[in-house]
C-alpha positions as CSV (number, residue, x, y, z in Angstrom):
1,M,205.2,-23.7,89.2
2,R,201.6,-24.4,88.2
3,L,200.1,-24.4,84.8
4,S,198.1,-21.3,85.7
5,D,201.4,-19.5,86.1
6,L,201.9,-20.0,82.3
7,E,198.5,-18.7,81.2
8,P,199.7,-15.0,80.7
9,Y,201.8,-16.2,77.8
10,N,200.5,-16.4,74.2
11,P,201.3,-18.0,71.8
12,I,202.7,-21.2,73.4
13,T,204.9,-23.9,71.8
14,I,205.2,-27.2,73.5
15,Q,208.4,-29.2,72.6
16,C,208.8,-32.9,73.1
17,H,212.4,-34.4,73.2
18,D,214.1,-35.6,70.1
19,N,213.2,-39.2,69.0
20,P,210.0,-38.8,70.9
21,D,208.5,-41.7,72.9
22,A,205.0,-42.3,74.2
23,D,205.6,-40.5,77.5
24,T,206.8,-37.2,76.0
25,I,204.1,-37.3,73.3
26,S,201.3,-37.9,75.8
27,S,202.6,-35.3,78.2
28,G,202.9,-32.7,75.4
29,Y,199.4,-33.6,74.2
30,A,198.0,-33.1,77.7
31,L,199.5,-29.6,77.9
32,Y,198.2,-28.9,74.4
33,C,194.7,-29.8,75.5
34,Y,194.9,-27.6,78.6
35,F,196.1,-24.5,76.8
36,K,193.6,-25.0,74.0
37,S,190.9,-24.9,76.6
38,K,192.3,-21.6,77.7
39,H,191.9,-20.3,74.1
40,K,195.6,-20.0,73.6
41,K,197.4,-20.2,70.2
42,V,199.3,-23.4,70.9
43,R,201.2,-26.0,68.9
44,L,203.0,-29.3,69.8
45,V,206.3,-29.9,68.1
46,Y,209.5,-32.0,68.2
47,S,212.8,-31.7,66.4
48,G,216.1,-33.6,65.9
49,Q,217.5,-35.7,63.1
50,N,214.8,-38.3,62.9
51,K,211.0,-38.2,62.4
52,I,208.7,-40.6,64.3
53,K,208.9,-44.0,62.6
54,K,207.9,-46.6,65.2
55,M,204.5,-48.0,64.4
56,N,203.1,-47.8,67.9
57,L,203.8,-44.1,68.0
58,R,202.4,-43.5,64.5
59,L,199.2,-45.3,65.6
60,M,199.1,-43.3,68.8
61,K,199.3,-40.0,66.8
62,E,196.7,-41.2,64.3
63,K,194.1,-42.9,66.6
64,L,194.2,-40.2,69.3
65,N,194.4,-37.3,66.9
66,I,197.5,-35.9,68.5
67,P,198.6,-32.8,66.4
68,I,202.4,-33.1,66.9
69,K,204.5,-31.6,64.1
70,Y,208.2,-32.0,63.1
71,I,210.5,-29.0,63.0
72,R,213.9,-29.4,61.3
73,P,216.7,-28.0,63.7
74,S,218.2,-26.0,60.9
75,Q,214.9,-24.4,60.0
76,S,213.6,-23.5,63.4
77,E,212.5,-19.9,63.9
78,A,212.7,-18.0,67.1
79,M,209.7,-18.9,69.3
80,E,207.3,-16.2,70.2
81,G,205.5,-16.2,73.5
82,L,206.5,-19.2,75.6
83,L,208.4,-22.4,74.8
84,I,207.7,-25.4,77.1
85,T,210.0,-28.4,77.0
86,V,208.2,-31.5,78.3
87,D,209.9,-34.7,79.5
88,C,213.2,-33.0,78.9
89,Q,215.1,-29.9,80.0
90,Y,215.9,-26.9,77.7
91,G,219.6,-27.1,76.7
92,S,220.0,-30.8,77.5
93,G,221.5,-33.3,75.0
94,N,218.2,-35.0,74.2
95,V,216.3,-32.0,72.9
96,S,217.2,-29.7,70.0
97,C,217.7,-26.1,71.2
98,L,214.9,-24.0,69.7
99,R,215.5,-20.3,70.1
100,A,213.1,-18.8,72.7
101,G,213.0,-15.7,74.9
102,N,210.7,-17.4,77.5
103,V,211.2,-21.0,78.5
104,A,209.4,-23.3,80.9
105,V,210.5,-26.8,81.8
106,I,208.2,-29.8,82.9
107,D,210.2,-33.0,83.5
108,H,210.5,-36.1,85.7
109,H,214.3,-36.7,85.1
110,P,217.0,-35.4,87.5
111,R,217.6,-31.7,87.2
112,E,220.6,-30.9,84.9
113,K,220.3,-27.1,84.6
114,S,220.2,-24.6,87.4
115,G,218.2,-21.4,87.4
116,G,214.8,-20.5,85.9
117,E,211.6,-19.8,87.7
118,L,209.3,-21.6,85.3
119,V,210.4,-25.1,86.2
120,R,208.5,-28.1,87.6
121,I,210.8,-31.2,88.0
122,Q,209.8,-34.2,90.0
123,P,212.4,-37.0,89.4
124,N,210.6,-39.4,91.8
125,L,207.8,-40.0,89.3
126,G,207.8,-43.0,86.9
127,S,206.6,-40.8,83.9
128,C,206.2,-37.2,82.9
129,A,202.6,-38.1,82.0
130,T,201.9,-38.5,85.7
131,L,203.5,-35.1,86.5
132,V,201.4,-33.3,83.8
133,W,198.2,-35.2,85.0
134,S,198.8,-34.0,88.5
135,M,199.2,-30.5,87.3
136,L,196.0,-30.7,85.3
137,L,194.2,-31.8,88.4
138,E,195.6,-28.9,90.4
139,E,193.8,-26.6,88.0
140,G,190.6,-28.5,88.0
141,Y,190.9,-29.7,84.4
142,P,188.4,-32.5,83.6
143,V,190.9,-35.1,82.4
144,N,188.4,-38.0,82.4
145,E,186.0,-36.2,80.1
146,D,188.5,-36.9,77.3
147,V,189.1,-40.6,76.7
148,N,191.7,-39.9,74.0
149,L,193.7,-37.8,76.5
150,G,193.3,-40.5,79.2
151,T,194.4,-43.2,76.7
152,A,197.5,-41.2,75.8
153,L,198.5,-40.5,79.5
154,Y,197.9,-44.2,80.4
155,Y,200.1,-45.4,77.5
156,G,202.8,-42.9,78.4
157,L,203.0,-44.3,81.9
158,Y,202.8,-47.9,80.7
159,T,205.7,-47.5,78.3
160,D,208.0,-45.4,80.6
161,T,207.6,-47.9,83.5
162,N,208.2,-51.0,81.4
163,Q,204.6,-52.1,81.3
164,F,204.1,-50.9,84.9
165,S,206.8,-53.3,86.3
166,E,208.9,-50.2,87.4
167,L,205.9,-48.5,88.9
168,F,206.7,-47.4,92.5
169,N,205.5,-43.9,93.2
170,P,202.0,-43.7,94.7
171,L,201.0,-40.8,92.4
172,D,201.8,-43.0,89.3
173,M,199.6,-45.7,90.7
174,D,196.8,-43.2,91.4
175,M,196.8,-42.0,87.8
176,R,196.8,-45.6,86.4
177,E,193.7,-46.5,88.4
178,T,191.7,-43.3,87.8
179,L,192.1,-42.6,84.1
180,S,189.4,-43.3,81.6
181,F,191.0,-44.9,78.5
182,N,190.3,-47.0,75.4
183,K,191.4,-50.6,76.1
184,R,191.1,-51.6,72.5
185,L,193.5,-48.9,71.3
186,L,195.9,-49.7,74.0
187,T,196.0,-53.3,72.8
188,Q,196.7,-52.0,69.3
189,F,199.6,-49.9,70.5
190,R,201.1,-52.7,72.6
191,N,200.9,-55.2,69.7
192,A,202.8,-52.8,67.4
193,N,205.5,-51.9,69.9
194,L,208.4,-54.2,69.0
195,S,210.1,-54.8,65.6
196,L,212.0,-57.7,64.2
197,K,215.2,-55.7,64.6
198,E,214.6,-55.3,68.3
199,L,214.0,-59.0,68.6
200,E,217.4,-59.5,67.1
201,I,218.9,-57.0,69.5
202,A,217.5,-59.0,72.4
203,G,219.0,-62.2,71.1
204,I,222.5,-60.7,70.6
205,A,222.4,-59.0,74.0
206,M,221.8,-62.3,75.8
207,I,224.8,-63.9,74.2
208,R,227.1,-61.1,75.5
209,Y,226.3,-61.3,79.2
210,N,228.7,-60.7,82.1
211,Y,228.2,-63.0,85.1
212,N,229.5,-62.6,88.7
213,D,229.7,-66.0,90.3
214,D,230.3,-64.7,93.8
215,Y,227.1,-62.8,94.0
216,R,225.1,-64.6,91.2
217,F,224.3,-61.5,89.2
218,A,224.4,-60.8,85.5
219,V,224.9,-57.5,83.6
220,I,224.0,-57.0,80.0
221,K,224.4,-54.0,77.7
222,A,222.0,-54.0,74.8
223,Q,222.0,-51.9,71.6
224,P,219.7,-48.9,71.5
225,C,216.1,-50.2,71.5
226,D,212.7,-49.7,73.0
227,P,212.9,-49.8,76.9
228,N,210.5,-52.7,77.0
229,I,213.2,-54.9,75.4
230,L,215.3,-54.4,78.5
231,G,212.5,-55.8,80.6
232,L,212.0,-58.7,78.2
233,I,215.7,-59.6,78.5
234,S,215.7,-59.2,82.3
235,D,212.7,-61.5,82.7
236,F,214.4,-64.1,80.6
237,L,217.6,-64.0,82.6
238,L,215.9,-64.8,85.9
239,Q,214.8,-68.1,84.4
240,V,218.5,-69.1,84.5
241,E,219.2,-71.2,87.6
242,E,222.5,-69.5,88.4
243,I,221.2,-66.0,88.2
244,D,219.5,-64.4,91.2
245,T,219.6,-60.7,90.2
246,C,220.4,-58.9,86.9
247,V,220.6,-55.5,85.3
248,V,220.1,-54.9,81.6
249,Y,220.8,-51.4,80.2
250,N,221.3,-49.5,77.0
251,E,222.5,-46.1,76.0
252,I,220.0,-43.5,74.8
253,N,220.5,-39.9,73.7
254,D,220.9,-38.3,77.1
255,G,221.9,-41.2,79.4
256,Y,221.4,-44.9,80.2
257,K,218.0,-46.6,80.7
258,F,218.2,-49.8,82.8
259,S,216.0,-52.6,84.0
260,V,216.6,-54.6,87.3
261,R,215.2,-58.0,88.4
262,S,215.6,-60.0,91.6
263,C,214.1,-63.4,92.5
264,I,215.6,-63.6,96.1
265,K,214.1,-62.0,99.2
266,E,217.5,-60.7,100.3
267,V,217.5,-58.2,97.4
268,N,214.7,-55.7,96.7
269,A,214.9,-54.7,93.0
270,N,213.4,-51.3,93.8
271,E,216.3,-50.7,96.3
272,M,218.9,-52.0,93.9
273,A,217.7,-49.7,91.1
274,A,217.9,-46.7,93.4
275,F,221.4,-47.7,94.4
276,L,222.6,-48.0,90.8
277,A,221.3,-44.5,90.0
278,E,222.3,-42.8,93.3
279,G,223.5,-39.3,92.7
280,I,223.4,-39.5,88.9
281,G,219.8,-40.4,88.1
282,S,216.7,-42.0,89.5
283,G,215.4,-45.6,89.9
284,G,212.6,-47.5,91.5
285,G,209.9,-50.2,91.1
286,H,208.8,-53.3,92.9
287,D,210.4,-55.9,95.0
288,E,211.1,-58.2,92.0
289,K,211.0,-55.8,89.1
290,A,212.4,-52.2,88.9
291,G,214.4,-49.9,86.6
292,G,215.7,-46.4,86.2
293,F,217.6,-43.8,84.3
294,I,221.1,-42.4,84.6
295,S,221.8,-38.9,83.2
296,M,224.7,-38.9,80.8
297,K,225.7,-35.4,81.9
298,L,225.9,-36.4,85.5
299,Y,227.5,-39.8,84.8
300,E,230.3,-38.1,82.8
301,E,230.8,-35.6,85.6
302,H,231.2,-38.3,88.2
303,F,232.9,-41.1,86.1
304,P,234.7,-39.3,83.2
305,V,236.9,-42.3,82.3
306,L,234.8,-45.3,83.4
307,H,233.2,-47.4,80.8
308,S,229.5,-48.0,81.4
309,E,229.8,-51.8,81.6
310,A,232.5,-51.5,84.3
311,Y,230.3,-49.0,86.2
312,F,227.3,-51.4,86.3
313,N,229.5,-54.4,87.2
314,N,231.3,-52.4,89.9
315,R,228.2,-50.9,91.3
316,M,226.4,-54.2,91.5
317,T,229.4,-55.7,93.4
318,E,229.4,-52.6,95.7
319,Y,225.7,-53.2,96.4
320,F,226.3,-56.8,97.6
321,Q,229.3,-55.7,99.7
322,S,227.4,-52.8,101.3
323,Y,225.1,-54.6,103.7
324,T,225.0,-57.1,106.5
325,L,222.0,-59.5,106.9
326,I,220.3,-60.3,110.2
327,F,217.6,-62.9,110.5
328,A,216.0,-62.0,113.9
329,N,214.3,-65.4,114.4
330,Q,217.8,-67.0,114.2
331,T,219.7,-64.4,116.1
332,K,219.9,-63.5,119.7
333,A,221.2,-59.9,119.8
334,D,224.4,-59.0,121.6
335,V,223.4,-55.8,123.3
336,S,226.8,-55.1,124.9
337,G,227.9,-51.6,123.8
338,M,224.2,-50.6,123.1
339,Q,222.4,-47.9,125.1
340,R,219.0,-48.3,126.7
341,Y,216.1,-46.1,125.5
342,R,212.5,-45.7,126.4
343,R,209.7,-45.2,123.8
344,L,208.2,-41.8,124.5
345,R,204.5,-41.8,125.1
346,Q,203.5,-40.0,121.9
347,P,200.5,-41.2,119.9
348,I,201.1,-43.2,116.7
349,C,198.8,-44.1,113.8
350,C,197.7,-47.7,113.9
351,I,195.5,-49.9,111.7
352,K,194.0,-53.3,112.1
353,A,194.1,-55.0,108.7
354,T,190.7,-56.7,109.1
355,D,189.1,-53.2,109.6
356,I,190.1,-52.6,105.9
357,A,188.9,-55.8,104.4
358,G,188.2,-59.5,105.0
359,V,190.9,-62.1,105.6
360,G,192.6,-63.0,102.3
361,T,191.9,-59.7,100.6
362,Q,194.8,-58.1,98.7
363,I,195.5,-54.6,99.8
364,S,198.2,-52.0,98.9
365,M,199.4,-49.3,101.4
366,R,200.9,-46.3,99.6
367,T,203.2,-43.7,101.0
368,D,205.9,-41.3,99.9
369,S,208.4,-44.2,100.0
370,G,206.4,-46.5,97.7
371,S,203.7,-49.2,97.8
372,M,203.6,-52.2,100.1
373,D,201.3,-55.1,99.0
374,F,199.7,-57.4,101.6
375,Q,197.1,-60.1,101.9
376,V,195.0,-59.4,104.9
377,E,195.5,-61.8,107.8
378,E,193.6,-62.1,111.1
379,D,196.4,-61.0,113.4
380,M,197.9,-58.3,111.1
381,F,198.4,-54.7,112.3
382,F,200.2,-51.7,110.9
383,S,201.8,-48.7,112.6
384,V,202.5,-45.6,110.4
385,E,205.0,-43.0,111.5
386,R,204.4,-39.3,110.8
387,N,206.9,-39.4,108.0
388,G,204.9,-42.1,106.3
389,I,207.1,-45.1,107.1
390,I,205.0,-48.3,107.6
391,H,205.7,-51.0,110.2
392,F,204.0,-54.4,109.9
393,V,203.4,-56.0,113.3
394,R,201.5,-59.1,114.6
395,S,198.7,-58.8,117.1
396,D,200.7,-60.2,120.1
397,F,203.3,-57.4,119.6
398,F,200.6,-54.8,119.1
399,R,198.8,-55.7,122.3
400,K,201.9,-56.0,124.4
401,Y,203.4,-52.6,123.5
402,L,200.6,-50.4,122.3
403,S,197.1,-49.4,123.6
404,D,194.2,-48.0,121.6
405,T,193.3,-44.5,122.6
406,G,189.9,-44.7,120.9
407,Q,190.7,-41.5,119.0
408,G,190.8,-41.0,115.3
409,L,193.7,-39.6,113.3
410,P,194.2,-35.8,113.6
411,K,194.2,-33.9,110.3
412,D,197.8,-32.7,110.8
413,Y,199.3,-36.1,111.5
414,F,200.9,-36.4,108.0
415,A,201.5,-32.6,107.6
416,G,205.3,-33.1,106.9
417,I,205.0,-35.3,103.8
418,Q,204.0,-34.7,100.2
419,Y,201.7,-37.7,99.7
420,T,199.2,-38.6,102.4
421,P,199.2,-42.4,102.7
422,T,196.3,-44.2,101.0
423,I,195.0,-47.8,101.0
424,K,194.0,-49.6,97.8
425,N,191.4,-52.5,98.4
426,W,191.7,-54.8,95.4
427,S,188.5,-56.6,96.1
428,D,186.3,-53.5,95.5
429,G,188.8,-51.5,93.4
430,N,188.5,-48.5,95.7
431,T,191.3,-46.3,97.1
432,Y,190.8,-44.9,100.6
433,G,192.5,-42.3,102.7
434,I,194.4,-44.0,105.5
435,E,192.4,-41.9,108.1
436,A,189.3,-43.9,107.3
437,F,190.7,-46.9,109.2
438,A,193.4,-45.4,111.4
439,K,193.3,-44.9,115.1
440,L,195.7,-43.2,117.5
441,C,197.6,-45.7,119.8
442,M,199.8,-44.9,122.7
443,P,203.1,-46.8,123.5
444,K,203.0,-48.5,126.9
445,D,205.5,-47.7,129.6
446,T,207.0,-51.1,129.3
447,F,208.4,-50.6,125.8
448,N,212.2,-50.2,126.3
449,I,214.9,-51.0,123.8
450,Y,218.6,-51.3,123.3
451,A,219.9,-49.3,120.3
452,R,223.0,-48.3,118.5
453,R,223.6,-45.9,115.6
454,L,224.5,-47.6,112.4
455,T,227.6,-46.8,110.4
456,S,226.9,-49.2,107.5
457,C,223.9,-50.7,105.8
458,V,222.0,-53.5,107.6
459,K,219.1,-55.5,106.4
460,V,216.9,-57.1,109.2
461,F,214.3,-59.7,108.7
462,P,212.3,-59.0,111.8
463,K,210.8,-61.6,114.1
464,W,207.3,-60.9,112.8
465,D,208.1,-61.1,109.1
466,D,210.8,-63.4,107.6
467,E,209.9,-62.5,104.0
468,R,210.4,-58.7,104.0
469,Y,213.5,-57.0,105.4
470,M,213.8,-53.6,107.1
471,R,216.8,-51.7,105.8
472,G,218.9,-49.5,108.0
473,M,221.3,-47.0,106.5
474,P,224.2,-45.1,108.3
475,G,222.5,-42.7,110.8
476,D,219.6,-45.1,111.4
477,Y,219.4,-47.2,114.6
478,L,219.6,-51.0,115.1
479,A,217.1,-51.6,117.9
480,V,216.4,-54.6,120.1
481,S,213.5,-55.0,122.5
482,E,214.7,-55.2,126.1
483,D,212.5,-58.2,127.0
484,D,213.1,-60.2,123.8
485,L,216.6,-60.2,122.3
486,H,215.2,-61.9,119.1
487,N,213.0,-58.8,118.5
488,I,215.5,-56.9,116.3
489,F,214.4,-54.1,114.1
490,I,215.4,-50.8,112.5
491,E,214.4,-47.3,113.7
492,P,214.8,-44.4,111.2
493,G,217.5,-42.0,112.4
494,N,215.6,-38.8,111.4
495,I,212.7,-39.5,113.8
496,F,214.5,-41.6,116.5
497,G,214.9,-38.6,118.8
498,D,211.2,-37.8,118.5
499,N,210.2,-41.3,119.6
500,Y,212.8,-42.4,122.2
501,E,214.6,-41.0,125.2
502,L,217.9,-42.2,126.7
503,I,217.4,-44.1,130.0
């Protein structure tokens, strides 16, 4: 569904979820601006038992001139034209059910309701503001001509990703870096975000921690509070010597909001957050900081009698028991029982880091699976599969197994993925399409491997990088170079047959 599909309707009512936060308000305001520009009769509303009281949200409404109105649930009339629920789904527990004949849904949470043609749900995004921003761009709407709108969208993303610490989708990052916004107003909003009551909540929560001595993790349930409090508690916990990872969560109207932290290289917080929410929500972020959301409806369907504290403690334990670690530099692979394969001579996208920027420059490579941050080194190369998966390799490996064809990247190389990979150069602040630096390379005939299909999770710290692991899941392949049994790595199962043939 596109916004242009909704233009035949008039009037239009845009409904934020009950107890609105900055994300739903900014998303609703962006839709309000769009339909106003189309000369529609449009209004922005919310309902529920409570009116907006938090000072940061009251300032947001006032300073950005956001015309959001409160409707009492008992006094709501039937909606004429079209009702759009934003950052929520019609009929769900976090939004009062206003009567309407025509309903559209725009949301970034996991889908809870089936059916309906007027639906746009993208649960991989960090904020609904990002989803609405991308929909505005699809229609050619000039977002950056309105600084108030840009400020609202920026603040919506900022708050819903815990001050950007849970930011992992490349589209979220693109919006953050391209919006025009008022920095002074954002400072005002941030400085009015937390109350003395929430400070008390943080203190009480930290007294009531659960600690697992075997795996050195802590779990804390906090009282209902601003999501940023969860991040504050998590950051504090990692300063405790005995804690390597932690999850802090609280219950909100329609589910559980949680924050994850890790200070060890063996655990990627982004991956742990996704594991905690698997099948019942969504999670993501960075290597050290991440977070997510669990749908109450889906949680109760899967775990009808399990208390939330037991769930998080059990799930954290399951995570640590779910994988095997391999440090390639310290391990000589046992290839007995493995089969031999030859890398097919199919071209692959390759990039030399120094073609992007000078040595020491910070760059970010963004794909469907998230963002990878690097500091450019002289002997650093990347190969990028057609599905967007990035492999970091050293120059000796590159020259041994790959040869430059001298050809640029064909336009259809990334045709099968939603987000075409980009590169952010932090020295000049620009974002470039990956094709600006990529070349096609051809695997050499000498590249043979041993491989076996995985039946459980394995994390491999490859020979060329002992700080970042490659994760293999059931169905992927554990691979070993035929001429170097320390060269152990992971090959994705969904493209293995496209890249290798059995010898």
